[in-house]
N, C-alpha and C positions, 0 to 999 in steps of 0.2 A: 504494500500500500504506500503510495507516495506521501511525503510529509506535508501536512497542512496544519493550520492552527486548530481546526476542529473538523469533525465529520460525523455523520450518522452511520452506524454499522448495524448489521443484522446480528444481534447478540442479546440474549437475555441477561439480566444482572440483578443482584440483590445486594443491599448494604448490611453489614453486620460488624459491630465493633470498630467502626470508623474506616473500614476497608470494604472493597467491593469484590464479589465473587461473580465473574462472568460465566455465562452458560451458552455454549454453542452446540450445534448438532443438526442432523437432518430432521425434516418433519416427522413427527410421531416418535421421536427418540426419548421423550419425557422431560423436555426442557421446562415447560410450564408447570408440570407436576412437581418437579424438583424445586422450582422457585416457590411454589405454593407451600410445599412441605417446610422449606426454610422460613417462609413468612410465618407459618404456624408456630415456629420456634423463636420468633421475635425479630427476624430479619425484616428489612423494609424493601419494597419493590423499587427498583430503579427503572427497569424496562422489561417487558415480556419478550418481545421479538425484535426489539430495536433499542438502541441507546446512542447517546451523543458522547463522543470522545473529544477531549481537549487536553492540551499540554499545560502543565503548571511546573515550570522548571524541569527537573528530572522526572517528575511524577506524571502519570497519565490519569487524568480524571475521567470518570464515567458518570453521566447524568441521564435524566429522563429524556426520551426522544420527543421531538415536536409532534403535536397532533394526537398522540396516543399515550401521553404521560398518565400514569396511574391506572392504566387498563391492563388486565391480564385475562387471557382466554382460559376458561375452565371447561375442559372437554365434557360434553354432555350436559352442561349447566348453562353456560353463556359467558358474557363478559362481566367480570367484576371490576368495580371502580374502587381504587385505593388511593390514599394520599402518597404520592411518590416521594422517595428519599431525595435529599439534596445530593449534588455531585460529591463523590468521594474517590480516593485513589484506587485504581484497579490493581488488585494484588495477585489474582490467580484466575485463570480461565479453565473451566472444566469442559472437555470435549466429549460429548455424549455420543458422537458418531464413531468413536474408536474403541477398540477393546483395550483395556488397561492391563498392566501386569498385576499379579497378586500382591507383590511387594515391589513397588516401583523404585528403580535406582535413580538414574539421571533423569531429570524432568526436562522435557522439550521446552523450547522458547518460541513464542510467537512475537511478531512485531507489528505494532500499530502506531502510526504517527512517529516512527523512528524510535520507539521505546520498546524494549524487550520485556515481555511478561511471561511468567511460567504458564505452560499449558499442560494439563494433566488429562490423559485419556481416562474416562470415568464411565463406568456402567452403573447407572443408578439402581438397577435390579429391584428386588422387593425387600431386601433386608436393610433397614435403617439408612435410606439414602441421604436424608438431611443431616443426620449425625455424622455419617461418613464424609459428606461434603464439608461440614464444619471442621472436622479433623484434617481434611486435605488442605483447607485454608490455613490452619494453624501450622501444619508441617511443611507445606510447600509454598505458601503465599509470601509475597514481598512484605517486609515490615517497614513502616513509616514512623519516624520519630518526630 
């Protein structure tokens, strides 16, 4: 992706503990379901299927997308409207379109707006996906002081 000051990307995201967890993957991979499970545990919605990225020095901030801020699609139910989170630094991206290792070693890096962000292949599965995602953020996410 070429470097710009800001852009809208196809990525879901939630804010938790002052950092953002991005969620990417193909349709039907469970992106919105994972975001909803994280919201149920206290995270705040940044975006369901889109988000705005912007640079703040060395940090990459992710915020709600224009036009659909606060909206999340709940399969079989409809569109929920929530109060979206303010922009926060993007710390980790979970890629639901890839099979992950049981015990990941080196974490891949993705680049957005010239900033590298860890990207972890993640299968939400049926066993504690939100708790596992929170632990992934703790273990593999960037820290910001």
